[in-house]
BADRENDREN-50946 format. One line per 5 residues: their letters; for each residue x, y, z of N, C-alpha, C. Coordinates in Angstrom, 1 decimal. Atoms other than C-alpha are relative to their C-alpha. Example, Ala and Ser with C-alpha at 12.3 -4.5 7.8 and 13.67 -1.06 7.14 Angstrom:
// residues 2
as = 0.9:-1.2:0.0:12.3:-4.5:7.8:0.9:1.2:0.0; -0.9:-1.1:0.0:13.7:-1.1:7.1:-0.8:1.1:0.8
END
This chain:
// residues 225
msmdr = 0.9:-1.2:0.0:0.0:0.0:0.0:0.9:1.2:0.0; -0.9:-1.2:0.2:1.6:3.3:-1.1:-0.6:1.1:0.9; 0.4:-1.1:-0.9:1.6:6.4:1.2:-0.3:1.2:-0.9; 0.4:-1.2:0.7:-0.2:9.5:-0.1:1.1:1.1:0.3; -1.1:-1.0:-0.2:2.5:12.1:-0.7:-0.5:1.3:0.7
nspdv = 0.5:-1.1:-0.7:0.2:14.7:0.8:-0.4:-0.3:1.5; 0.3:0.4:-1.4:-0.1:12.8:4.1:0.8:0.9:0.9; -0.7:-0.8:-1.0:1.0:14.6:7.3:1.4:-0.5:0.2; -1.4:0.5:-0.2:4.1:12.3:7.7:0.9:0.5:-1.1; -0.9:-0.5:1.0:5.5:13.3:4.3:0.2:1.4:0.1
kgkrr = -0.1:-1.5:-0.2:4.7:17.0:4.8:0.9:0.3:1.1; -0.9:-0.3:-1.2:6.4:16.9:8.2:1.4:-0.3:-0.3; -1.4:0.4:0.3:9.4:15.1:6.8:0.6:1.1:-0.9; -0.5:-1.1:0.9:9.7:17.8:4.0:0.3:1.2:0.8; -0.2:-1.2:-0.8:9.4:20.6:6.5:1.3:-0.1:0.8
ydsrr = -1.2:0.3:-0.7:12.1:18.9:8.6:1.2:0.1:-0.8; -1.1:0.0:0.9:14.4:18.4:5.7:0.4:1.4:-0.4; -0.3:-1.4:0.4:14.0:22.1:4.6:0.6:0.7:1.1; -0.5:-0.6:-1.1:14.7:23.3:8.0:1.5:-0.4:0.3; -1.4:0.5:-0.2:17.8:21.1:8.3:0.9:0.6:-1.0
reiga = -0.9:-0.6:1.0:19.1:22.4:5.0:0.3:1.5:0.2; -0.2:-1.5:-0.3:18.5:26.0:6.0:1.0:0.2:1.1; -1.0:-0.1:-1.1:20.4:25.5:9.3:1.4:-0.4:-0.5; -1.3:0.3:0.6:23.2:23.8:7.3:0.6:1.1:-0.8; -0.5:-1.1:0.9:23.4:26.6:4.8:0.5:1.2:0.8
ratrr = -0.4:-1.1:-0.9:23.6:29.2:7.6:1.4:-0.3:0.7; -1.3:0.4:-0.6:26.4:27.2:9.3:1.1:0.1:-0.9; -1.0:-0.1:1.0:28.3:27.0:6.1:0.4:1.4:-0.3; -0.3:-1.4:0.3:28.0:30.7:5.4:0.8:0.6:1.2; -0.7:-0.5:-1.2:29.1:31.5:9.0:1.5:-0.5:-0.1
avvda = -1.4:0.6:0.0:32.2:29.2:8.6:0.8:0.7:-1.1; -0.8:-0.7:1.0:33.2:30.9:5.3:0.3:1.4:0.4; -0.2:-1.4:-0.4:32.7:34.4:6.6:1.0:0.1:1.1; -1.0:-0.1:-1.0:34.7:33.7:9.7:1.4:-0.3:-0.5; -1.3:0.4:0.6:37.5:32.0:7.7:0.5:1.2:-0.8
ardqf = -0.5:-1.2:0.8:37.6:35.0:5.3:0.4:1.1:0.8; -0.4:-1.1:-0.9:37.7:37.5:8.1:1.4:-0.3:0.5; -1.3:0.4:-0.6:40.6:35.7:9.8:1.1:0.1:-1.0; -1.1:0.1:1.0:42.6:35.2:6.6:0.3:1.4:-0.5; -0.2:-1.3:0.6:42.1:38.7:5.2:0.8:0.9:1.0
lasgy = -0.7:-0.8:-1.0:43.2:40.3:8.5:1.4:-0.5:0.3; -1.3:0.6:-0.3:46.1:37.9:9.0:1.0:0.2:-1.1; -0.9:0.0:1.1:47.5:37.9:5.5:-0.2:1.1:-1.0; 0.3:-1.1:1.0:46.0:40.9:3.6:-0.9:-0.5:-1.1; 0.9:0.4:1.1:43.7:41.0:0.7:0.7:-0.7:-1.1
aattv = -0.6:0.6:1.2:46.1:40.2:-2.1:0.5:-1.4:0.3; -0.5:1.3:-0.3:47.7:37.2:-0.3:-1.0:-1.1:0.3; 1.1:0.9:-0.4:44.4:35.6:0.7:-0.6:-0.5:-1.3; 0.6:0.6:1.2:42.9:33.2:-1.9:-1.3:-0.7:0.4; 1.3:0.7:-0.2:39.4:31.7:-2.3:0.3:-1.5:0.4
vsiaa = -0.3:1.4:-0.3:41.1:28.3:-2.2:0.4:-0.2:1.5; -0.4:0.2:-1.5:42.7:28.9:1.3:-1.2:0.3:0.9; 1.2:-0.2:-0.8:39.4:30.3:2.6:-0.9:-1.2:0.0; 0.8:1.2:0.1:37.5:27.3:1.3:0.6:-1.1:0.9; -0.6:1.1:-0.8:40.0:24.9:2.9:-0.2:0.2:1.5
sagvs = 0.2:-0.3:-1.4:39.8:26.7:6.2:-1.4:-0.2:0.5; 1.4:0.1:-0.4:36.0:26.7:6.2:-0.5:-1.5:-0.1; 0.4:1.4:0.2:35.9:23.0:5.2:-1.1:-0.2:-1.1; 1.0:0.1:1.2:33.9:23.6:2.0:0.8:0.0:-1.3; -0.5:0.0:1.3:34.5:23.4:-1.7:0.3:1.4:-0.5
vetvy = -0.2:-1.3:0.6:35.9:26.3:-3.7:-1.3:0.4:-0.8; 1.3:-0.3:0.8:32.7:26.0:-5.9:-1.1:0.6:1.0; 1.0:-0.5:-1.0:30.6:26.6:-2.7:0.3:1.4:0.3; -0.4:-1.4:-0.3:32.5:29.8:-1.9:-0.4:0.9:-1.2; 0.4:-0.8:1.2:32.1:31.1:-5.5:-1.5:0.1:-0.2
kgfgg = 1.4:0.0:0.2:28.5:30.1:-5.6:-0.7:1.0:1.0; 0.6:-0.7:-1.1:27.7:31.8:-2.3:0.4:1.5:0.0; -0.5:-1.3:-0.2:29.9:34.9:-2.5:0.6:0.7:-1.3; -0.5:-0.5:1.3:31.2:35.3:-6.1:1.4:0.4:0.0; -1.4:-0.3:0.0:34.8:35.6:-5.2:0.4:0.9:1.2
kpglv = -0.5:-0.8:-1.2:37.0:37.8:-2.9:-0.7:1.3:0.2; 0.7:-1.2:-0.3:35.1:41.1:-3.4:-1.3:-0.3:0.8; 1.2:0.3:-0.7:31.9:39.4:-2.3:0.3:-0.5:1.4; -0.4:0.5:-1.3:33.7:37.8:0.6:0.2:1.2:1.0; -0.2:-1.2:-0.9:34.9:41.2:1.9:-1.3:0.7:0.3
savaa = 1.3:-0.6:-0.2:31.4:42.6:1.4:-0.7:-0.7:1.2; 0.7:0.8:-1.0:30.0:39.7:3.5:0.7:0.2:1.4; -0.7:-0.2:-1.2:32.6:40.2:6.2:-0.4:1.4:0.6; 0.4:-1.4:-0.5:31.8:44.0:6.4:-1.4:0.0:0.5; 1.4:0.1:-0.4:28.1:43.3:6.5:-0.2:-0.7:1.3
dglag = 0.0:0.8:-1.3:28.6:40.8:9.3:0.4:0.9:1.1; -0.5:-0.9:-1.1:30.6:43.4:11.3:-1.0:1.1:0.3; 0.9:-1.1:-0.1:28.0:46.1:10.7:-1.3:-0.4:0.8; 1.2:0.5:-0.7:25.3:43.9:12.1:0.1:0.1:1.5; -0.2:-0.1:-1.4:26.9:44.2:15.5:-0.1:-1.4:0.7
egpvp = 0.2:1.2:-0.8:26.4:41.7:18.3:-1.4:-0.3:0.4; 1.3:0.4:-0.4:23.4:39.7:19.3:-0.9:-0.2:-1.2; 0.9:0.4:1.1:20.3:38.7:17.3:-0.6:1.1:-0.8; 0.6:-1.1:0.7:19.0:42.2:16.3:1.1:0.8:-0.6; -1.1:-0.8:0.7:21.1:44.0:13.7:0.1:1.4:0.5
aevrs = -0.2:-1.3:-0.5:22.6:47.3:14.7:-0.9:1.0:-0.7; 0.9:-0.9:0.8:20.7:49.1:11.9:-1.4:0.0:0.5; 1.4:0.1:-0.5:17.4:47.9:13.2:-0.1:0.7:1.4; 0.0:-0.6:-1.2:18.3:49.0:16.7:0.1:1.5:-0.1; -0.2:-1.4:0.3:19.4:52.4:15.3:-1.4:0.6:-0.4
delqr = 1.3:-0.5:0.4:16.0:52.9:13.6:-0.9:0.0:1.1; 0.9:0.1:-1.1:14.2:51.8:16.7:0.2:1.2:1.0; -0.3:-1.2:-0.8:16.0:54.5:18.7:-0.7:1.3:-0.5; 0.7:-1.2:0.6:14.6:57.2:16.4:-1.5:-0.1:0.1; 1.4:0.2:-0.1:11.2:55.6:16.6:-0.6:0.3:1.3
veadp = 0.6:-0.1:-1.3:10.8:55.5:20.3:0.5:1.1:0.9; -0.7:-1.0:-0.9:13.1:58.2:21.7:-0.3:1.4:-0.5; 0.3:-1.4:0.4:12.0:61.8:21.7:1.2:1.0:0.2; -1.1:-0.9:-0.3:15.3:63.3:23.0:1.1:-0.3:-1.0; -1.1:0.2:1.1:17.8:63.8:20.1:1.3:-0.3:0.6
raiir = -1.3:0.3:-0.6:20.7:63.7:22.5:0.1:-1.5:0.4; 0.1:1.4:-0.3:19.6:60.2:23.7:0.2:-0.9:-1.3; -0.1:0.7:1.3:19.3:59.1:20.0:1.5:-0.1:-0.4; -1.4:-0.1:0.5:22.8:60.3:19.1:1.0:-0.8:1.0; -0.9:0.7:-0.9:24.4:58.9:22.3:-0.3:-1.5:-0.2
gwgal = 0.2:1.4:0.3:22.7:55.6:21.5:0.8:-0.4:-1.2; -0.8:0.3:1.2:24.3:55.8:18.1:1.5:-0.2:0.3; -1.3:0.1:-0.4:27.6:56.4:19.8:0.3:-1.4:0.6; -0.2:1.3:-0.6:27.2:53.2:21.8:0.0:-1.1:-1.0; 0.0:0.9:1.1:26.3:51.3:18.7:1.3:0.0:-0.8
aaeva = -1.3:-0.2:0.7:29.4:52.7:17.0:1.1:-0.8:0.8; -1.0:0.7:-0.8:31.5:51.4:19.9:-0.1:-1.5:-0.1; 0.2:1.4:0.2:30.0:48.0:19.4:0.4:-0.5:-1.4; -0.2:0.5:1.4:30.3:47.8:15.6:1.4:0.3:-0.5; -1.3:-0.4:0.6:33.6:49.6:14.9:1.1:-1.1:0.1
prvcp = -1.0:1.0:-0.1:35.9:46.9:16.3:-0.2:-1.2:-0.9; 0.3:1.1:0.8:34.1:44.4:14.2:0.2:0.3:-1.5; 0.0:-0.3:1.4:34.1:46.2:10.9:1.1:0.9:-0.5; -1.1:-0.9:0.5:36.8:48.9:10.8:1.3:-0.7:-0.4; -1.3:0.7:0.5:39.8:46.5:10.6:-0.2:-0.4:-1.5
tllll = 0.2:0.4:1.4:38.2:45.2:7.3:0.1:1.1:-0.9; 0.0:-1.1:0.9:37.6:48.6:5.9:1.4:0.6:-0.1; -1.3:-0.5:0.1:41.1:49.7:6.8:0.9:-0.9:-0.9; -0.7:0.9:0.9:42.4:46.6:5.1:-0.2:0.4:-1.5; 0.3:-0.4:1.3:40.7:47.7:1.9:0.7:1.3:-0.4
rdass = -0.7:-1.3:0.3:42.1:51.2:2.2:1.5:-0.3:-0.3; -1.4:0.2:0.2:45.6:49.8:2.5:0.3:-0.8:-1.3; -0.2:0.8:1.3:45.1:47.5:-0.6:-0.7:0.7:-1.2; 0.8:-0.6:1.1:43.3:50.1:-2.7:0.8:0.4:-1.2; -0.7:-0.2:1.3:46.1:50.3:-5.3:-0.5:-1.0:-1.0
dpeva = 0.7:0.9:0.9:44.3:47.3:-6.7:-1.4:0.6:-0.4; 1.2:-0.7:0.4:41.5:48.8:-8.9:-1.3:-0.7:0.5; 1.2:0.7:-0.5:39.0:46.1:-7.8:-0.2:0.3:1.4; 0.1:-0.3:-1.5:39.7:46.8:-4.1:-0.5:1.5:0.1; 0.3:-1.4:-0.1:39.5:50.6:-4.7:-1.5:0.1:-0.3
hlkeq = 1.4:-0.1:0.3:36.1:50.1:-6.3:-0.9:-0.5:1.1; 0.8:0.6:-1.1:34.8:47.9:-3.5:0.0:1.0:1.2; 0.0:-1.0:-1.1:36.0:50.5:-0.9:-0.9:1.2:-0.3; 0.9:-1.2:0.4:34.2:53.3:-2.8:-1.4:-0.4:0.2; 1.4:0.5:-0.2:31.0:51.2:-2.8:-0.4:-0.1:1.5
lddtr = 0.3:0.1:-1.5:31.2:50.5:1.0:0.0:1.4:0.6; 0.0:-1.4:-0.5:32.0:54.2:1.7:-1.4:0.7:-0.4; 1.3:-0.6:0.4:28.9:55.2:-0.4:-1.2:-0.6:0.7; 1.0:0.6:-0.8:26.8:52.7:1.4:-0.1:0.6:1.4; 0.0:-0.7:-1.3:27.8:54.2:4.7:-0.5:1.4:0.0
lermt = 0.6:-1.4:0.1:27.0:57.7:3.5:-1.5:-0.1:-0.2; 1.4:0.2:0.2:23.6:56.4:2.4:-0.7:-0.2:1.4; 0.5:0.3:-1.3:23.0:55.1:5.9:0.0:1.2:0.9; 0.0:-1.2:-0.8:24.1:58.3:7.5:-1.0:1.0:-0.5; 1.0:-0.8:0.5:21.8:60.2:5.2:-1.4:-0.4:0.5
hnarg = 1.2:0.5:-0.6:19.0:58.0:6.4:-0.2:0.5:1.4; 0.1:-0.4:-1.4:19.8:58.8:10.0:-0.2:1.5:0.1; 0.1:-1.4:0.0:20.2:62.5:9.2:-1.5:0.5:-0.3; 1.4:-0.4:0.4:16.8:62.7:7.5:-1.0:-0.3:1.1; 0.8:0.2:-1.1:15.2:61.1:10.5:0.1:1.1:1.0
ladag = -0.1:-1.1:-1.0:16.6:63.8:12.8:-0.7:1.2:-0.6; 0.7:-1.2:0.6:15.4:66.5:10.3:-1.5:-0.1:0.1; 1.5:0.2:0.0:11.9:65.0:10.0:-0.6:0.2:1.4; 0.5:-0.2:-1.4:11.6:65.1:13.8:0.3:1.4:0.5; -0.2:-1.3:-0.4:12.7:68.7:13.9:1.2:0.2:1.0
hlrdd = -1.1:0.0:-1.0:16.0:67.9:15.8:1.2:0.8:-0.5; -1.2:-0.7:0.5:18.6:69.5:13.5:0.0:1.5:0.3; -0.1:-1.5:-0.1:19.9:73.0:14.1:-0.4:0.6:-1.4; 0.6:-0.7:1.2:18.4:75.5:11.6:1.0:0.1:-1.1; -1.0:-0.2:1.0:21.7:76.0:9.8:0.6:-1.3:-0.5
vsveh = -0.5:1.3:0.4:22.3:72.2:9.4:-0.9:-0.7:-1.0; 0.8:0.7:0.9:21.0:70.6:6.3:0.1:-1.5:0.2; -0.1:1.5:0.0:20.3:66.8:5.9:1.4:-0.4:-0.6; -1.2:0.4:0.7:23.3:66.6:3.5:1.2:0.3:1.0; -1.1:-0.4:-0.9:25.6:68.4:6.0:0.1:-0.9:1.2
aaevm = 0.1:0.9:-1.1:24.4:66.3:8.9:0.5:-1.4:-0.4; -0.5:1.3:0.5:25.0:63.1:6.9:1.5:0.0:-0.1; -1.4:0.0:0.2:28.5:64.1:6.0:0.8:0.1:1.4; -0.6:0.0:-1.4:29.3:64.9:9.7:0.0:-1.3:0.6; 0.0:1.4:-0.6:28.1:61.5:10.8:0.8:-1.0:-0.8
wtyss = -0.9:0.8:0.8:29.9:59.9:7.9:1.4:0.1:0.4; -1.4:-0.2:-0.5:33.1:61.5:9.1:0.3:-0.6:1.3; -0.3:0.5:-1.3:32.7:60.5:12.7:-0.1:-1.5:0.0; 0.1:1.5:0.1:31.8:56.9:11.7:1.1:-0.6:-0.8; -1.0:0.5:0.9:34.9:56.6:9.5:1.0:-0.9:0.7
pelye = -1.0:0.9:-0.5:37.3:53.8:10.0:1.3:0.7:0.3; -1.2:-0.7:-0.3:40.1:56.3:9.9:0.0:0.7:1.4; 0.0:-0.6:-1.3:38.9:58.1:13.0:0.1:-1.1:1.1; -0.2:1.1:-0.9:38.6:54.7:14.8:1.5:-0.4:0.1; -1.4:0.4:0.0:42.1:53.9:13.7:0.9:1.0:0.8
llvvv = -0.8:-1.0:-0.7:43.5:57.2:15.0:-0.2:-0.1:1.6; 0.3:-0.1:-1.4:41.8:57.1:18.4:0.1:-1.3:0.8; 0.0:1.3:-0.6:41.5:53.4:19.2:1.3:-0.8:-0.2; -1.1:0.7:0.4:44.3:51.8:17.3:1.3:0.7:0.4; -1.3:-0.7:-0.2:47.0:54.5:17.4:0.1:0.5:1.5
rgwpv = -0.1:-0.6:-1.3:46.1:56.3:20.6:-0.4:-0.9:1.2; 0.3:1.0:-1.0:44.8:53.3:22.5:-1.2:0.3:0.8; 1.2:-0.3:-0.8:41.4:54.7:23.6:-0.8:-1.3:0.1; 1.1:1.0:-0.1:38.9:52.2:25.0:-1.1:0.3:-1.0; 1.0:-0.3:1.0:36.1:51.8:22.5:-1.2:0.7:0.7
erygt = 1.1:-0.8:-0.6:33.6:53.1:25.1:0.3:1.5:0.0; -0.3:-1.4:0.1:35.5:56.4:25.2:-0.1:0.5:-1.4; 0.2:-0.4:1.4:35.6:56.5:21.5:-1.5:0.2:-0.4; 1.4:-0.2:0.2:31.8:56.0:21.3:-0.5:1.2:0.6; 0.5:-1.2:-0.7:31.2:58.7:23.9:0.5:1.3:-0.7
fiada = -0.6:-1.2:0.7:33.5:61.1:22.0:-0.7:0.3:-1.3; 0.7:-0.4:1.2:31.8:60.8:18.7:-1.4:0.4:0.2; 1.3:-0.4:-0.3:28.4:61.0:20.2:0.0:1.5:0.4; -0.1:-1.4:-0.5:29.3:64.2:22.1:0.3:1.0:-1.2; -0.4:-0.8:1.1:30.9:65.6:18.9:-1.2:0.2:-0.9
mvaal = 1.1:-0.1:0.9:27.8:64.9:16.8:-1.1:0.9:0.7; 1.0:-0.8:-0.8:25.5:66.4:19.5:0.3:1.5:-0.2; -0.5:-1.4:0.1:27.6:69.6:19.4:-0.1:0.5:-1.4; -0.1:-0.4:1.4:27.8:69.7:15.6:-1.4:0.1:-0.6; 1.3:0.2:0.7:24.1:68.9:14.8:-1.2:0.6:0.7
lpeaa = 1.2:-0.4:-0.7:21.8:70.0:17.5:0.0:1.4:0.4; 0.0:-1.3:-0.5:20.6:73.4:18.7:0.9:0.1:1.3; -0.9:-0.2:-1.1:22.9:74.9:21.3:-0.6:-0.3:1.3; 0.6:0.3:-1.2:20.4:74.6:24.1:-0.1:-1.5:0.3; 0.1:1.5:-0.2:19.9:70.9:23.5:1.4:-0.5:0.2
ssert = -1.3:0.5:-0.1:23.6:70.4:23.1:0.6:0.2:1.3; -0.6:-0.3:-1.3:24.5:72.0:26.4:-0.7:-0.6:1.2; 0.7:0.7:-1.1:21.9:70.1:28.5:0.7:-1.3:0.3; -0.5:1.3:-0.4:23.0:67.1:30.4:-1.1:-0.9:0.6; 1.1:0.9:-0.5:20.8:64.1:31.1:0.6:-0.7:1.3
END
C-alpha cells in the first residue's frame, strides 16, 4: 500500500528536511565568513585566496564562489557581518528603533555612539584593510562602494533627525549626513583606538558628544541628562 504524498508524515518530513538544509546553509555561510575575516586580517587582501578560505572553512571552492562570487563578495560579507553588531537584532534595526521610540535627540545620538563602539571593532579593521590595498582597482572600487553605502546610511539617519525637527536650523540633511559619515569613518577609529589606544567606550562617547555639538541646537547640546 503506497503512502499519499500529501499525508502529514510526508509533509512533516519535508518541513524537517527544509529546516535542516536551512540550518546547514547558515552554518556553512558562517564558517566561510569567519574564515575569510581571519585570513584577510592575518594575510592581507592580495595574499588571501578563495582556495585557502574554502579549505579553512571546510567547504569546496565552488561553494564559496556560488555563495559569494569571489574575494570582493567575501569582503562585502565580512563587512556586513561586522556592521550587524552583536546579538540577534542587527545594529541598523536598533538604530532605527532609537529614532522611533526616543524623543530626546541627545539620547538618540548617544545611542548611536554606543552602537558605533559595538560595531567599529568588528568592521573597521576590514575597511582599513581595503584602504591599504586600494592600489588594486578592484579593491578601490569595493572600498568606494562601501563608503557610499555608509553615506547612504548616515543620510537616512540625518533625514530622521530632520523630520523630527531635531537638527539645528543651519544644518541641512546633507551636511548632517557628512558629519556623521566622518565621525563613523574607520580612519577616526584607527586614530583614536588603534593609534592612541582609547577604549572603545571612550571612542563611542567622544563621537556622540561631537555629533550632538555639531548637529543639535545649542540649548539641546548644552543640556546634560
